Residue frames as qw, qx, qy, qz and C-alpha x, y, z in Angstrom:
[[0.159, 0.833, 0.529, -0.024, -103.12, -23.14, -20.84],
 [0.415, 0.446, 0.110, 0.785, -102.22, -19.93, -22.71],
 [0.250, -0.634, -0.369, 0.632, -101.86, -16.88, -20.48],
 [0.360, 0.727, 0.400, 0.426, -103.41, -14.26, -22.79],
 [0.216, -0.974, -0.034, 0.055, -102.62, -11.38, -20.46],
 [0.596, -0.529, 0.399, 0.453, -98.94, -12.31, -20.42],
 [0.574, 0.285, 0.550, 0.535, -98.93, -12.69, -24.21],
 [0.142, 0.915, 0.312, 0.214, -100.61, -9.32, -24.60],
 [0.375, -0.886, 0.149, 0.226, -98.05, -7.67, -22.34],
 [0.636, -0.249, 0.511, 0.523, -95.19, -9.32, -24.21],
 [0.469, 0.547, 0.525, 0.453, -96.64, -8.31, -27.55],
 [0.019, -0.983, -0.170, -0.070, -97.19, -4.70, -26.46],
 [0.512, -0.703, 0.305, 0.387, -93.60, -4.57, -25.24],
 [0.606, 0.055, 0.569, 0.554, -92.33, -5.85, -28.61],
 [0.292, 0.791, 0.435, 0.318, -94.47, -3.31, -30.45],
 [0.235, -0.961, 0.014, 0.146, -93.06, -0.51, -28.31],
 [0.581, -0.449, 0.460, 0.500, -89.54, -1.65, -29.15],
 [0.512, 0.402, 0.573, 0.498, -90.38, -1.70, -32.86],
 [0.061, 0.955, 0.271, 0.101, -91.80, 1.82, -32.54],
 [0.398, -0.825, 0.233, 0.326, -88.58, 3.02, -30.91],
 [0.637, -0.138, 0.560, 0.511, -86.40, 1.26, -33.48],
 [0.364, 0.420, 0.585, 0.591, -88.20, 2.75, -36.50],
 [0.023, -0.178, -0.143, 0.973, -89.29, 6.08, -34.99],
 [0.156, -0.425, -0.751, -0.480, -92.93, 5.24, -35.66],
 [0.379, -0.356, 0.097, -0.849, -96.00, 6.99, -34.31],
 [0.029, -0.012, 0.945, -0.326, -97.11, 4.81, -31.37],
 [0.511, 0.285, 0.374, -0.720, -100.75, 5.87, -31.84],
 [0.712, 0.434, -0.279, -0.476, -100.71, 4.12, -35.24],
 [0.477, 0.350, -0.805, 0.036, -98.87, 0.97, -34.13],
 [0.490, -0.250, 0.612, -0.568, -101.18, -0.72, -31.63],
 [0.634, 0.043, -0.710, -0.305, -101.85, -4.45, -31.82],
 [0.600, -0.374, 0.549, -0.446, -103.27, -6.91, -29.35],
 [0.296, -0.191, 0.932, 0.083, -103.14, -10.68, -29.29],
 [0.574, 0.482, 0.610, -0.258, -106.62, -11.00, -30.82],
 [0.435, 0.807, -0.163, -0.366, -105.60, -8.86, -33.79],
 [0.004, -0.571, 0.793, 0.212, -102.45, -10.90, -34.32],
 [0.450, 0.079, 0.886, -0.082, -104.44, -14.16, -34.17],
 [0.571, 0.675, 0.328, -0.333, -106.87, -12.70, -36.71],
 [0.282, 0.776, -0.458, -0.329, -103.98, -11.77, -39.03],
 [0.214, -0.331, 0.915, 0.088, -102.53, -15.28, -38.66],
 [0.581, 0.347, 0.698, -0.234, -105.94, -16.79, -39.50],
 [0.529, 0.777, -0.004, -0.341, -106.12, -14.75, -42.74],
 [0.164, 0.714, -0.648, -0.208, -102.55, -15.63, -43.70],
 [0.325, -0.220, 0.919, -0.040, -102.56, -19.30, -42.77],
 [0.562, 0.437, 0.684, -0.159, -105.78, -19.82, -44.69],
 [0.303, -0.006, 0.533, 0.790, -104.53, -17.74, -47.64],
 [0.158, 0.773, 0.603, -0.119, -107.53, -15.43, -47.60],
 [0.296, 0.269, 0.223, 0.889, -107.46, -12.44, -49.93],
 [0.054, -0.600, -0.522, 0.604, -109.01, -9.22, -48.71],
 [0.268, 0.747, 0.000, -0.608, -109.14, -7.15, -51.90],
 [0.797, 0.463, 0.335, 0.194, -109.14, -7.57, -55.69],
 [0.330, 0.876, -0.194, 0.293, -106.70, -4.66, -55.83],
 [0.697, 0.061, -0.434, 0.567, -103.17, -4.89, -54.46],
 [0.394, -0.875, -0.255, 0.118, -103.17, -3.04, -51.11],
 [0.574, 0.246, -0.041, 0.780, -100.76, -0.17, -51.85],
 [0.246, -0.690, -0.340, 0.589, -100.42, 2.93, -49.66],
 [0.321, 0.928, 0.188, 0.017, -100.87, 6.39, -51.17],
 [0.096, -0.906, 0.395, 0.114, -97.26, 7.27, -50.31],
 [0.947, -0.032, 0.286, 0.145, -95.87, 4.04, -51.79],
 [0.723, 0.440, 0.134, 0.515, -93.67, 5.89, -54.26],
 [0.195, -0.979, 0.065, -0.006, -92.48, 8.74, -52.07],
 [0.507, -0.604, 0.543, 0.288, -89.11, 6.98, -51.85],
 [0.580, 0.594, -0.463, -0.310, -87.08, 6.17, -54.94],
 [0.948, 0.070, -0.310, -0.020, -85.70, 2.69, -55.62],
 [0.518, 0.382, -0.540, 0.542, -82.28, 3.38, -54.11],
 [0.296, -0.432, 0.415, -0.744, -83.80, 4.78, -50.92],
 [0.894, -0.173, -0.007, -0.413, -86.01, 1.73, -50.58],
 [0.846, 0.227, -0.437, 0.204, -83.05, -0.60, -51.12],
 [0.203, 0.466, -0.549, 0.664, -81.09, 1.15, -48.39],
 [0.559, -0.348, 0.333, -0.675, -83.89, 0.82, -45.84],
 [0.960, -0.006, -0.119, -0.254, -84.69, -2.79, -46.74],
 [0.648, 0.398, -0.555, 0.337, -80.99, -3.69, -46.58],
 [0.079, -0.420, 0.591, -0.684, -80.82, -2.50, -42.96],
 [0.761, -0.182, 0.208, -0.587, -84.03, -4.35, -42.08],
 [0.930, 0.172, -0.319, -0.058, -82.82, -7.63, -43.63],
 [0.398, 0.443, -0.621, 0.509, -79.52, -7.23, -41.79],
 [0.384, -0.364, 0.481, -0.699, -81.42, -6.79, -38.53],
 [0.918, -0.036, -0.028, -0.395, -83.52, -9.91, -39.21],
 [0.818, 0.298, -0.462, 0.168, -80.44, -12.01, -39.94],
 [0.163, 0.438, -0.615, 0.636, -78.61, -10.72, -36.87],
 [0.629, -0.289, 0.296, -0.658, -81.70, -11.41, -34.73],
 [0.962, 0.068, -0.179, -0.196, -81.65, -15.00, -36.00],
 [0.728, -0.569, 0.345, 0.165, -78.08, -15.25, -34.76],
 [0.828, 0.440, 0.127, 0.323, -76.26, -15.23, -38.10],
 [0.496, -0.566, 0.176, 0.634, -72.71, -13.87, -38.33],
 [0.515, 0.836, 0.189, -0.030, -72.77, -11.25, -41.06],
 [0.138, -0.807, 0.500, 0.282, -69.00, -10.88, -40.98],
 [0.676, -0.009, 0.703, 0.219, -68.84, -14.22, -42.83],
 [0.021, -0.301, 0.531, 0.792, -67.97, -13.72, -46.51],
 [0.007, -0.293, -0.892, -0.345, -70.96, -15.82, -47.60],
 [0.118, -0.707, -0.681, 0.152, -73.46, -13.71, -45.64],
 [0.224, -0.467, -0.124, 0.846, -72.14, -10.17, -45.61],
 [0.081, 0.084, -0.435, -0.893, -73.62, -9.32, -49.02],
 [0.031, -0.406, -0.908, -0.097, -76.98, -11.00, -48.42],
 [0.054, 0.675, 0.476, -0.561, -78.88, -7.98, -47.03],
 [0.118, 0.538, -0.278, -0.787, -77.95, -5.90, -50.06],
 [0.062, 0.025, -0.873, -0.482, -78.74, -8.71, -52.50],
 [0.015, 0.507, 0.849, -0.149, -82.14, -9.32, -50.92],
 [0.081, 0.670, 0.247, -0.695, -82.99, -5.61, -50.91],
 [0.137, 0.399, -0.514, -0.747, -82.12, -5.20, -54.60],
 [0.045, -0.157, -0.950, -0.266, -84.04, -8.37, -55.44],
 [0.076, 0.591, 0.695, -0.402, -87.15, -7.11, -53.62],
 [0.144, 0.707, 0.082, -0.688, -87.17, -3.68, -55.27],
 [0.187, 0.541, -0.527, -0.628, -85.79, -4.37, -58.74],
 [0.202, 0.107, -0.922, -0.313, -87.00, -7.90, -59.40],
 [0.151, -0.301, -0.941, 0.009, -89.62, -9.91, -57.53],
 [0.001, 0.697, 0.577, -0.427, -91.67, -6.89, -56.35],
 [0.162, -0.157, 0.304, 0.926, -91.02, -4.60, -59.32],
 [0.078, -0.462, -0.738, -0.485, -94.65, -5.02, -60.39],
 [0.212, -0.695, -0.530, 0.438, -95.72, -2.73, -57.55],
 [0.126, -0.508, 0.117, 0.844, -94.36, 0.27, -59.44],
 [0.586, 0.675, 0.384, -0.232, -96.73, 1.50, -62.20],
 [0.157, 0.793, -0.435, -0.396, -93.70, 2.76, -64.14],
 [0.200, -0.306, 0.907, 0.209, -92.89, -0.89, -64.87],
 [0.661, 0.400, 0.529, -0.351, -96.30, -1.61, -66.35],
 [0.432, 0.013, 0.681, 0.591, -95.83, -2.97, -69.90],
 [0.352, 0.457, -0.098, -0.811, -97.05, -0.83, -72.77],
 [0.514, 0.217, 0.828, 0.062, -99.42, -3.14, -74.58],
 [0.203, 0.337, -0.382, -0.836, -99.67, -1.93, -78.17],
 [0.600, 0.366, 0.677, -0.220, -102.82, -2.99, -79.99],
 [0.015, -0.212, 0.631, 0.746, -103.46, -3.38, -83.69],
 [0.675, 0.244, -0.002, -0.697, -106.44, -3.54, -85.97],
 [0.631, -0.011, 0.776, -0.009, -107.56, -7.08, -86.69],
 [0.366, 0.539, -0.361, -0.667, -107.08, -6.62, -90.44],
 [0.207, 0.171, -0.921, -0.281, -106.97, -10.32, -91.20],
 [0.668, -0.193, -0.131, -0.706, -110.44, -10.67, -89.64],
 [0.377, 0.037, -0.905, 0.196, -109.50, -13.55, -87.36],
 [0.520, -0.421, -0.064, -0.740, -112.74, -14.17, -85.48],
 [0.835, -0.248, -0.491, -0.008, -111.97, -17.21, -83.37],
 [0.651, -0.756, 0.053, 0.040, -110.50, -17.58, -79.93],
 [0.495, 0.632, -0.480, 0.353, -106.82, -16.78, -79.47],
 [0.835, -0.549, -0.045, -0.002, -105.12, -18.73, -76.69],
 [0.300, 0.668, -0.579, 0.358, -101.72, -18.11, -75.14],
 [0.892, -0.410, -0.134, -0.138, -101.02, -21.09, -72.89],
 [0.882, -0.167, -0.156, 0.413, -98.29, -22.23, -70.51],
 [0.152, 0.813, -0.187, 0.530, -97.12, -18.72, -69.59],
 [0.607, -0.060, -0.594, 0.524, -94.62, -19.07, -66.76],
 [0.374, -0.830, -0.110, -0.399, -95.73, -17.52, -63.47],
 [0.572, -0.035, -0.521, 0.633, -93.21, -16.58, -60.79],
 [0.279, -0.740, -0.098, -0.604, -94.91, -14.71, -57.98],
 [0.234, 0.167, -0.709, 0.644, -94.75, -14.35, -54.20],
 [0.419, -0.605, -0.673, -0.066, -97.39, -15.22, -51.63],
 [0.041, -0.669, 0.122, -0.732, -98.21, -12.05, -49.69],
 [0.753, -0.594, -0.079, -0.272, -98.95, -14.01, -46.51],
 [0.848, -0.435, 0.176, 0.245, -95.55, -15.65, -46.02],
 [0.172, 0.858, -0.404, -0.268, -93.39, -14.07, -48.77],
 [0.547, -0.198, 0.783, 0.221, -92.68, -17.49, -50.26],
 [0.099, 0.245, -0.621, -0.737, -92.73, -18.29, -54.00],
 [0.717, 0.403, 0.434, -0.368, -95.75, -19.10, -56.14],
 [0.054, -0.401, 0.735, 0.544, -94.67, -20.99, -59.27],
 [0.581, 0.353, 0.713, -0.171, -96.93, -22.15, -62.05],
 [0.213, 0.148, 0.647, 0.717, -98.50, -21.57, -65.46],
 [0.336, 0.501, 0.301, -0.739, -101.07, -19.10, -66.75],
 [0.283, 0.299, 0.781, 0.469, -103.35, -19.71, -69.74],
 [0.170, 0.503, 0.166, -0.831, -105.01, -16.70, -71.39],
 [0.290, 0.376, 0.754, 0.454, -107.58, -16.38, -74.15],
 [0.206, 0.510, 0.205, -0.810, -109.53, -13.62, -75.83],
 [0.449, 0.533, 0.665, 0.268, -111.93, -13.20, -78.73],
 [0.223, -0.112, 0.151, 0.956, -111.16, -10.09, -80.79],
 [0.258, 0.763, 0.536, -0.253, -113.85, -7.49, -81.35],
 [0.454, 0.871, 0.081, 0.170, -111.67, -5.74, -83.93],
 [0.027, -0.866, 0.461, -0.192, -108.46, -5.27, -81.93],
 [0.944, -0.042, -0.259, 0.202, -105.53, -7.62, -81.29],
 [0.340, -0.876, 0.342, -0.022, -102.54, -7.35, -78.97],
 [0.432, 0.585, -0.685, 0.050, -98.97, -8.58, -79.48],
 [0.870, -0.189, -0.455, -0.030, -98.47, -12.10, -78.13],
 [0.560, 0.102, -0.512, 0.644, -95.46, -11.24, -75.97],
 [0.189, -0.414, 0.176, -0.873, -97.44, -8.44, -74.33],
 [0.801, -0.384, -0.262, -0.378, -99.77, -11.04, -72.84],
 [0.804, -0.080, -0.428, 0.405, -96.77, -12.70, -71.19],
 [0.278, 0.289, -0.285, 0.871, -95.53, -9.32, -69.96],
 [0.488, -0.491, -0.056, -0.720, -98.89, -8.48, -68.41],
 [0.887, -0.321, -0.330, -0.028, -98.83, -11.78, -66.50],
 [0.678, 0.078, -0.355, 0.639, -95.27, -11.09, -65.38],
 [0.007, -0.474, 0.131, -0.871, -96.11, -7.55, -64.26],
 [0.653, -0.493, -0.025, -0.575, -98.95, -8.63, -61.97],
 [0.915, -0.158, -0.342, 0.145, -96.96, -11.63, -60.75],
 [0.551, 0.224, -0.350, 0.724, -94.06, -9.46, -59.61],
 [0.285, -0.508, 0.221, -0.782, -95.64, -8.28, -56.38],
 [0.172, -0.006, 0.879, -0.445, -96.85, -9.86, -53.14],
 [0.473, -0.008, -0.489, -0.733, -99.91, -11.70, -54.40],
 [0.600, 0.099, 0.695, -0.384, -102.95, -13.81, -53.79],
 [0.246, 0.019, 0.826, 0.507, -103.53, -16.10, -56.77],
 [0.209, 0.687, 0.695, -0.034, -107.23, -15.25, -57.05],
 [0.017, 0.873, 0.062, -0.484, -106.43, -11.53, -57.20],
 [0.222, -0.441, 0.610, 0.620, -103.66, -12.03, -59.76],
 [0.289, 0.310, 0.849, 0.315, -106.05, -13.95, -62.03],
 [0.135, 0.846, 0.489, -0.165, -108.64, -11.17, -61.83],
 [0.128, -0.794, 0.170, 0.569, -106.04, -8.43, -62.41],
 [0.297, -0.171, 0.731, 0.591, -104.70, -10.10, -65.56],
 [0.225, 0.552, 0.770, 0.226, -108.20, -10.40, -67.04],
 [0.007, 0.898, 0.310, -0.311, -109.16, -6.83, -66.16],
 [0.217, -0.632, 0.367, 0.646, -105.95, -5.46, -67.68],
 [0.247, 0.035, 0.791, 0.558, -106.45, -7.33, -70.95],
 [0.153, 0.725, 0.672, 0.014, -110.09, -6.27, -71.09],
 [0.069, -0.873, -0.056, 0.480, -108.93, -2.69, -70.74],
 [0.259, -0.431, 0.584, 0.638, -106.19, -3.07, -73.36],
 [0.167, 0.172, 0.852, 0.465, -108.44, -4.83, -75.89],
 [0.357, 0.088, 0.068, -0.927, -111.56, -2.80, -75.05],
 [0.685, -0.089, -0.544, -0.475, -113.65, -5.95, -74.86],
 [0.670, -0.435, 0.386, -0.461, -115.07, -8.24, -72.20],
 [0.976, 0.132, -0.106, -0.136, -114.25, -11.54, -73.92],
 [0.263, 0.624, -0.674, 0.295, -111.11, -12.45, -71.95],
 [0.912, -0.369, -0.101, -0.147, -110.33, -15.50, -69.81],
 [0.197, 0.635, -0.684, 0.299, -107.47, -16.63, -67.60],
 [0.928, -0.338, -0.132, -0.079, -106.70, -19.87, -65.77],
 [0.111, 0.710, -0.632, 0.290, -103.69, -20.20, -63.46],
 [0.950, -0.232, -0.211, 0.003, -102.36, -23.48, -62.06],
 [0.230, 0.715, -0.478, 0.455, -99.61, -22.92, -59.49],
 [0.744, -0.269, -0.521, 0.321, -97.76, -24.37, -56.55],
 [0.236, -0.873, 0.121, -0.410, -97.49, -22.30, -53.37],
 [0.555, 0.262, -0.657, 0.437, -94.34, -22.94, -51.37],
 [0.305, -0.359, 0.453, -0.757, -96.12, -21.65, -48.27],
 [0.896, -0.081, 0.097, -0.425, -98.19, -24.85, -48.58],
 [0.887, 0.312, -0.336, 0.056, -95.51, -27.10, -50.08],
 [0.549, 0.376, -0.525, 0.531, -92.53, -26.25, -47.84],
 [0.037, -0.153, 0.602, -0.783, -94.14, -25.25, -44.52],
 [0.630, -0.036, 0.181, -0.754, -97.39, -25.74, -42.63],
 [0.919, 0.095, 0.249, -0.290, -99.05, -28.84, -44.10],
 [0.177, -0.562, 0.730, 0.347, -95.97, -29.42, -46.34],
 [0.762, 0.364, 0.529, -0.086, -97.94, -31.01, -49.14],
 [0.198, -0.474, 0.524, 0.679, -95.56, -31.04, -52.11],
 [0.273, 0.242, 0.847, 0.387, -98.06, -32.55, -54.56],
 [0.171, 0.768, 0.585, -0.198, -100.96, -30.09, -54.37],
 [0.223, 0.089, 0.252, 0.938, -101.41, -27.10, -56.65],
 [0.186, 0.579, 0.472, -0.639, -103.97, -24.30, -56.78],
 [0.224, 0.334, 0.645, 0.650, -106.14, -23.57, -59.83],
 [0.125, 0.598, 0.358, -0.706, -107.95, -20.24, -60.25],
 [0.298, 0.378, 0.648, 0.590, -109.97, -18.86, -63.14],
 [0.157, 0.566, 0.238, -0.774, -111.65, -15.68, -64.29],
 [0.316, 0.348, 0.746, 0.471, -114.03, -15.59, -67.27],
 [0.144, 0.490, 0.142, -0.848, -115.42, -12.49, -68.93],
 [0.440, 0.394, -0.317, -0.742, -117.95, -11.90, -71.68],
 [0.794, 0.200, -0.411, -0.400, -118.49, -14.88, -73.99],
 [0.369, 0.280, -0.851, 0.248, -116.30, -17.07, -71.76],
 [0.426, -0.101, 0.590, -0.679, -119.13, -17.19, -69.23],
 [0.842, 0.203, -0.171, -0.470, -120.88, -19.42, -71.77],
 [0.759, -0.362, 0.541, -0.028, -120.08, -23.00, -70.80],
 [0.870, 0.406, 0.229, 0.162, -119.47, -24.09, -74.42],
 [0.357, 0.854, -0.240, 0.293, -116.96, -21.29, -75.05],
 [0.433, -0.713, 0.511, -0.208, -115.33, -22.00, -71.72],
 [0.904, -0.073, 0.421, 0.027, -115.06, -25.70, -72.60],
 [0.726, 0.648, -0.005, 0.230, -113.41, -24.83, -75.94],
 [0.017, 0.864, -0.414, 0.288, -110.80, -22.77, -74.07],
 [0.665, -0.487, 0.544, -0.155, -110.11, -25.60, -71.62],
 [0.930, 0.250, 0.258, 0.083, -109.78, -28.07, -74.48],
 [0.504, 0.800, -0.208, 0.251, -107.17, -25.85, -76.14],
 [0.159, -0.781, 0.534, -0.282, -104.99, -25.60, -73.04],
 [0.825, -0.250, 0.493, -0.120, -105.12, -29.37, -72.60],
 [0.816, 0.563, -0.128, 0.030, -103.54, -29.92, -76.03],
 [0.772, -0.417, 0.240, 0.416, -100.04, -31.38, -75.76],
 [0.365, 0.911, -0.172, -0.079, -97.49, -29.14, -77.40],
 [0.798, -0.289, 0.357, 0.390, -94.27, -30.67, -78.74],
 [0.380, 0.877, -0.227, -0.185, -91.53, -29.19, -80.93]]
């Protein structure tokens, strides 16, 4: 039987040590076992809590190099805690590589400065049908376990007089993918961004992706994938939605 009092005491001790290590304000770093179990429940069940990425107001107080330096030390501490010998030639550069990867690559979408500039153009050729960009590669990271999300995004819009460059649609997907994510949120963010860029509601997105937090740990189901969708404007009409789905099911060969 679990001794909750003992677990609470152990957890409070660990929190105090973390506070000392990082010079944190102890009044803002209080957890109990019930809170931790609640956090685990949210993470293990992959529950999103917001349609916006939870970013602190001071998220950009530090520049990229300062963030890399701090993360490098934290990764080093994690590896040493696991018992790894960082004097080994294969491991000694890992903390720095991971820190640079976090800041400059897989989480670069957190920084608004990296948001793609999506130039729009007048629809002079009067194309009035649906435009679909399918099979856009998605590389993201699950915010609950920091493990990869890998899949495909399919986007469509119906122009109301404005069109956007095709590659910009890929870049928008990539921007929102490069951050700790929940797939449902990412799908919504992509649609909202394109609606803003195109100044119209008629935008849709479907994402089909594998989550390594499901495939490689926990239930370890390597076959399952997750499908999410967001439909705006005319795409809420079942016939328009069906047309979009039919397009993305077309087999493309070159």
